[in-house]
N, C-alpha and C positions, 0 to 999 in steps of 0.2 A: 686360793692363794693368788691366782692370776688376776682375779677381779680386784683383790686388795691392792696388788701392785699397780694395776691400771688406775685405780682411784687415787693412790698416792701420787702417781705421776701427774694426773690431771690437777690435783690440788697444788702441786709444786709449780705447775705452769700458770696457775691463777695468781700465784704470789708475785711473779715478776714478769713484766713485759719489757723487752729490752731491745736496744739497737746500739751497736758499738761502731766506732770509727775504724777499729782494727781488732779482730779477734785475738791477735797475738799480743795486744797491749792491755795493760790494766786500765779499767775505766776510771781515770782520774776525775773526770767530770761526770756528775750524776744529777739527774732530775727525778724527783718524786712527783708523780701526777696525782691529781684528785680524780673524781669520777669522770671528769670531762675528757681525759685522755689527750694525746698529743695532736689530735686533729679537731680540737674543739673550737677552732677559730677565735680563741680567746687566750687567757694567760698561759695555759699549758703549752699551746702551740707556739706562741710568740717566744716563750722562754726556751722551748726545745729548739727552735730555729737558731737561736743565738748559741746554744750549746753545740749543736751539730756543726754550725758554720765555723766556729772557733776550732773545734776538734779536727774537722777536715782540713782547714787551712794550716794549722800548726802541727798536724799529725799527732794529736793527743787522743787517747782512748776516751770514749764517752758511752753512756748508757742511760736509759730511763727505766724506772721501776714503777709498776702500777700495783698498789696495795690490794690485798685480798679483801680488806674491809676499809671503808672510807671513814675512819674515825681515828681518834688519838692513838689507840693501840696499833691499828693498821699502819698509820704513818710512821710511828716510831720503829716498827719492825723493818720497814723498808729503808729508813735512814740507816739503821744499824747494818742492814744487808749491804747497802751501797758502800759504806765505810769498810766493811769486811772484805769487799771485792776490790778495794784499793782507791776509793774516792778521796780526793783531796779537797774537792769543792762540791757542795751539794746545793742545788737550787730548789726552793720550795715556793711554788706559785699559788698564792691565795690564802685568805684568812683562816681556812679550816686547819692549817698546820700550826696555829698559834700555841695551843696547849702542848702539842707534841714537842715543839721546839723549846718551850719553857722547861720541860723535863730534860731534854737532851743536852741543852747548853750547860746544865749543872753537872753533867757527867764528865769527869776528867778524861775518860777514854776518847772523848770527841773534842778535846780542847785544841788539838792541832789540825782539825778539819775546819775549813772556812764554809760559811753558810751565806747564801744570798736569798733573802726573803722578799717576796713581792706582795705588797698591799697589806702588810700586817707587821706587828711587833709581837714578841713572845708574851705568853700569859701563863699564869699558874692558877689553876682553879677558876679560870675566867677573868682573873685580874691581871692587868698589865704589869710587866716587870722589865727592867732595863736589859737591852741586848748585851750579850757577852762581847768581849773584844774581838772575837772571831766571827761575829754575826752582823751582817749588813742587812738592815731593814729599810726597804723603800716604801713610802706611802706617797700619795700624790695630791696635788691641789685640784680636786675634781671640779671645783667651781669654775676653774679657768676654761677647760674644754666645754663644760656645760654652758658657760656664757657664750663662747664662740658658736656653739650649736644654735642657741636661741637667736643670736644676732644674725647668723647666716640664714636661718629659716625665714625670718621676717624680711630681711633684705631681698630674699628670693621671691617675696610676694605672698607668703602664707600669713594669714591673720587669725586663723582658728587653729590653735595648737593644742596638743595634749602631752601630758607627762605621766607615764606609768612607771613608778619605781617598784623595786622588789620589797625587801624588808627595809624599814625606815632606820637604817644605820647611818651614822654621820657621812660616810662616803656617798651614799645614795642621796641623802638630803642635800649635800653640797652640789651634786650634779643638778638637782632640781632647782635649787636657789640660784645657781649660776645661769641656768637656762632661762628662768623668768627675767632676770636682770638684763641678759643679753637681748632678749626679745623686746624688753621695755626700751632699752637705749636705741635699738634700731627703729622701733616704732616712733619714738620721739623725733629722731632725725627725719623720718619720712612723714611726720604729721599724721600718723595713723593710730587707731585703737585696736588692741589685740585681745582676744579671748583665749583663756587657757583652762582646760579641764585638767585636774591634778589628783592623783591618787597613789597609794601604795598597795600592792597586791598581797603583801604579807608572806610572799614566797619568792624563791629564785627559780622555781620549776614551772614549766609550761603546764597549762591546764585548759580544759574546755571553757571554764567560767571566765578566764582571762580573755580568751578569744571572743566570747559573747559580749563582754564589757567593751572591748576595743571595737567590735563590729557596731555596737550601739553608738559609741562615740562617733565613729566614721559616718554612719548613716544619719546622725544628728548634725552633721556639718563639719566635724573636726577634719582638718586636711592632712595633718602630719602628727604622729605621736613619737615622742622621745622614749624609746624602750630602754629602761635602765634597771635591769635586774636579771642578769644571767640568762637562763633558758626561757624566761617569759617571752623573750624575743620571738621564739618559734610560734607562739600563739598570736602575737601581734603581727608578725609577717603574714600569717595565714589570713587574718582579718583584713589587713591592708590589701592583699592580693584579691580577696573576694569583692572588696568594695572599690578597688582601683584607686586607693589612697596611698600615702607615703609614710615612711618610718625613718627615724634617726637612730642609728646604732650606738653602741657604747663599748668602751674599754679597748676593743680592737676594731680594725676596719672590717665592717660586716657587709660591705657591698657585694662580696662574692656569695653571700648566703641568701640574698633575696634581691630581685629586681626592684623591690619597693624601697630599698634603702638609698636615700639621697646623699647622706654623709654619716659619719660616726664621730662621736666625742671620744677621743682616744687617749690611752696611757701608753707611752712608748716602752713597753715591757722588754721588747727585744733589745733595744738600745741599752736599757738599764742593766740587763743581764750581761750583755756583751761587754759593756764598760767595766763591770766588776770582775768578770773572768780575766780580762786583760790586766787589771790591777793585781789580781792574785799572782799571775805569772811574771809580772814585772816588779813584784815585791812592794807595791804601793797600796795594797788593800788595807782598808781601815774599817773596823766594825762600828756600829752605832745606828741610831735611828735618823733617817734622812727624809725630809719632805721635798719631793721633787716637783718641778713646775716648768712653766714656759721658758724661763730664763735659760734652762739647759736643753730646751727642745724636747722635754720629756712628756709633754701633753700637747694636744692640738686636735685638728680635724683631719679627716681622710685626705690624702694628697690628690685624689681624683675628684675634680669638680664638674665632670661631664654630665652628672645627673641634676645639677642645679641650673636653673634657667637664666638667672640674672647675676647671681653672686659668683664671681669667678676668683681665680687665684690672686690677682692683683688686689681685689677687695679684701680677700682674706689676709694677705701679707700686711696690709695696712692696719687692720684691727688686731691681728696677732701681735704686731710690734707694740701697740699700745698696751696690750695685756702683759706682754713680756717685760716691758719697761715699767710696769706697775703704775701706769697712768689711768687705769680703770679701777675704781674702788668697788669691790664685790663683797657684799654681805654674805657671811658663811654661817654654817650651823653652830659654830663656836660663838658667833656674835649674838645669836638668838637662842632662846631656851624654850621655844614653844613645844608643847607636847607632840611627840611623834612627827615633828617636822611639818606641821600644818602651816602653810605660808599665809593663810588668812588670819592667823593669830600671832603674827610676828610684827611688832610695832615698827621696827626699823625698816624691815623689808616692805611692809605695806605702804609706808610713807614714800619709799623710793619708786614703787610701781605705779607711776602716774598714768601710764598709757597701757597698762595690762590689767585686765580684770580676771581674777582667779576664781574658779568654781572648784572647791575642794570636796572630794568624796572620800570620807573616812572609812 
């Protein structure tokens, strides 16, 4: 019996990882994590920082929930658990929550709970559906920070670049297409030619094979790789460290994760979540699907330019303003329909890349 009770207790602890602003208060603000957890240096952590900051400042209870299984059933269970515990707003960071939310938003029991969704819109059986009126969905123009990253790299003196994407989803493709075009525009301005090795790893997880490929690129002359695929960064960081080369991070500021990271192409998830929490409490929250960009300062590069040799903040401010004001035309995955985002098979993009030669490895 004691063993059974101990097992039950252990199982219950697996279901919920939590931290609250005040144990005496109901957790009105809730975050459901995916497998990365609140210290993942990415969406979970950025979203949690916004929740915690608001809760502490306004004396509102908050809590995070870590599912027992990282699938639709596991996510739904913890959304329900959060609401049962008093959540008025639930933050869902990342595309893995799409199917879970597609089901939850149809349930009238959750119609008075507001949801803030990062980097996805709800789906039913894998197909997109409209967000309910209590569901705010933020996606981002990834091609803008991708462009800025490529531009910065070439302006800083790099002429042999790499792009390693995870799975060839539109968001990843847009980062890559923007990267190529930013590198091209900077190369044109400098009268240079730039070489770019380009691939998708087919996964968002780290692996020895990714490190091997990145090491091969670095040893072959590649100077900096844009790592664009979740945890594949760990494999690329290791390869860069071994070969004394450089990396560009993605989504969040990854400079603290590796000395090899010179900058990151970022989505400002913390600001997004913070803005929407504020709107919930001042009664101006409005559901729907929103495409966020540089015009609201929701995308950009890392604020620390100390690891760049030539490209400094004044240079960044100048090109960022051009992107923000839509004075730079960037071809996107929507503009092209090449299979799996292969940039060597995109007519519009190939025509624009006058100073960049792409070597695609499928």
